C-alpha positions as semicolon CSV with decimal commas, in nm:
position;residue;x (nm);y (nm);z (nm)
1;X;7,204;7,352;8,612
2;X;6,844;7,404;8,714
3;X;6,860;7,774;8,804
4;X;6,503;7,781;8,935
5;X;6,579;7,498;9,181
6;X;6,903;7,670;9,283
7;X;6,719;7,998;9,347
8;X;6,454;7,815;9,552
9;X;6,725;7,652;9,767
10;X;6,908;7,985;9,808
11;X;6,590;8,159;9,918
12;X;6,409;7,895;10,123
13;X;6,670;7,636;10,218
14;X;6,912;7,641;10,509
15;X;7,212;7,873;10,484
16;X;7,467;7,686;10,273
17;X;7,762;7,845;10,456
18;X;7,626;7,768;10,802
19;X;7,563;7,412;10,682
20;X;7,925;7,391;10,560
21;X;8,058;7,528;10,888
22;X;7,849;7,267;11,075
23;X;7,986;6,987;10,855
24;X;7,658;6,913;10,675
25;X;7,744;7,062;10,334
26;X;8,093;6,953;10,236
27;X;8,302;7,166;10,003
28;X;8,679;7,143;9,966
29;X;8,807;7,385;10,231
30;X;9,127;7,579;10,168
31;X;9,132;7,770;10,499
32;X;8,944;7,775;10,827
33;X;9,002;7,930;11,164
34;X;8,769;8,043;11,443
35;X;8,672;8,353;11,246
36;X;8,649;8,268;10,875
37;X;8,637;7,993;10,617
38;X;8,751;7,978;10,253
39;X;8,632;7,698;10,026
40;X;8,597;7,606;9,661
41;X;8,276;7,714;9,494
42;X;8,057;7,411;9,421
43;X;7,934;7,571;9,096
44;X;8,243;7,749;8,960
45;X;8,241;7,932;8,632
46;X;8,618;7,977;8,648
47;X;8,888;7,731;8,766
48;X;8,996;7,794;9,125
49;X;8,686;7,997;9,220
50;X;8,689;8,033;9,600
51;X;8,433;8,174;9,845
52;X;8,543;8,342;10,169
53;X;8,299;8,397;10,456
54;X;8,294;8,470;10,826
55;X;8,210;8,168;11,041
56;X;7,938;8,365;11,216
57;X;7,619;8,413;11,017
58;X;7,609;8,782;10,930
59;X;7,398;8,930;10,653
60;X;7,524;9,284;10,596
61;X;7,875;9,343;10,463
62;X;7,942;9,652;10,674
63;X;7,654;9,697;10,921
64;X;7,701;9,351;11,079
65;X;8,079;9,372;11,107
66;X;8,282;9,620;11,302
67;X;8,579;9,774;11,125
68;X;8,830;9,533;11,278
69;X;8,627;9,226;11,169
70;X;8,574;9,369;10,821
71;X;8,944;9,440;10,779
72;X;9,033;9,094;10,914
73;X;8,812;8,938;10,645
74;X;8,959;9,165;10,378
75;X;9,307;9,056;10,484
76;X;9,208;8,691;10,440
77;X;9,047;8,765;10,103
78;X;9,372;8,931;9,994
79;X;9,578;8,630;10,106
80;X;9,338;8,383;9,943
81;X;9,356;8,586;9,622
82;X;9,735;8,577;9,627
83;X;9,730;8,202;9,690
84;X;9,481;8,133;9,410
85;X;9,681;8,352;9,171
86;X;10,003;8,170;9,260
87;X;9,845;7,832;9,181
88;X;9,653;7,923;8,866
89;X;9,748;8,150;8,576
90;X;9,540;8,463;8,639
91;X;9,492;8,760;8,408
92;X;9,262;8,939;8,653
93;X;9,137;8,841;8,996
94;X;8,771;8,921;9,052
95;X;8,675;9,003;9,414
96;X;8,318;9,080;9,504
97;X;8,045;9,017;9,759
98;X;7,717;8,888;9,622
99;X;7,395;8,756;9,776
100;X;7,123;8,945;9,957
101;X;6,889;8,901;10,249
102;X;6,651;8,736;9,999
103;X;6,894;8,456;9,912
104;X;7,246;8,342;9,997
105;X;7,217;8,585;10,288
106;X;7,536;8,482;10,473
107;X;7,796;8,742;10,380
108;X;8,063;8,596;10,153
109;X;8,317;8,714;9,900
110;X;8,385;8,560;9,562
111;X;8,752;8,519;9,470
112;X;8,744;8,426;9,103
113;X;9,059;8,407;8,887
114;X;9,008;8,494;8,521
115;X;9,247;8,279;8,316
116;X;9,461;8,448;8,050
117;X;9,321;8,439;7,700
118;X;8,949;8,455;7,780
119;X;8,790;8,664;7,502
120;X;8,692;9,010;7,623
121;X;8,321;8,949;7,556
122;X;8,333;8,654;7,801
123;X;8,510;8,843;8,081
124;X;8,391;9,043;8,381
125;X;8,031;8,966;8,487
126;X;7,983;8,723;8,198
127;X;8,271;8,512;8,333
128;X;8,082;8,476;8,663
129;X;7,734;8,408;8,527
130;X;7,614;8,049;8,524
131;X;7,321;8,167;8,311
132;X;7,562;8,227;8,021
133;X;7,763;7,906;7,987
134;X;7,672;7,697;8,292
135;X;7,942;7,601;8,538
136;X;8,254;7,390;8,532
137;X;8,211;7,029;8,636
138;X;8,518;6,953;8,844
139;X;8,559;6,591;8,950
140;X;8,583;6,566;9,331
141;X;8,938;6,429;9,317
142;X;9,051;6,723;9,101
143;X;8,876;6,971;9,331
144;X;9,053;6,812;9,629
145;X;9,392;6,845;9,457
146;X;9,325;7,209;9,368
147;X;9,205;7,289;9,721
148;X;9,521;7,130;9,862
149;X;9,738;7,335;9,626
150;X;9,563;7,661;9,717
151;X;9,579;7,572;10,087
152;X;9,952;7,507;10,053
153;X;10,007;7,840;9,880
154;X;9,793;8,010;10,144
155;X;9,996;7,846;10,417
156;X;10,310;7,994;10,264
157;X;10,137;8,332;10,241
158;X;9,999;8,328;10,597
159;X;10,271;8,142;10,782
160;X;10,016;7,870;10,867
161;X;9,790;8,099;11,070
162;X;9,482;7,877;11,038
163;X;9,382;7,526;10,956
164;X;9,480;7,454;10,598
165;X;9,409;7,170;10,368
166;X;9,116;7,044;10,174
167;X;8,847;6,871;10,376
């Protein structure tokens, strides 16, 4: 991966989440409703790595969301995490919000399942860093199958409260 080109796109290009929401940046979607979207990371470092974001472009995790909206997103992140963990063997589920107003500004959470057996020196932040070992190349058909499986598990978890299925 050309990290310099990625950084340039993240800082100067259009918002990748807003582009996805508008249908111009396809990722396999595992959940979408009028408030939030969950989709597979295009550059995953771990299998089943999902991003969860509000539909509306907001840039500050707490200042741009009232408590009800923040808790609604956290509830979805919890349910996505449970769905991912039910589909993939998971030793630890990493949940964090990354990005900044300088790049990847649209608030989003990373839901990244650490598989069992990963050596300790390759866990935690190292497991998330593309700079260390690059990213997993997942064929589109395999990504679609995984997104469908996570969406199905999420549907069971949520009682089909949103639109599910990989798109």
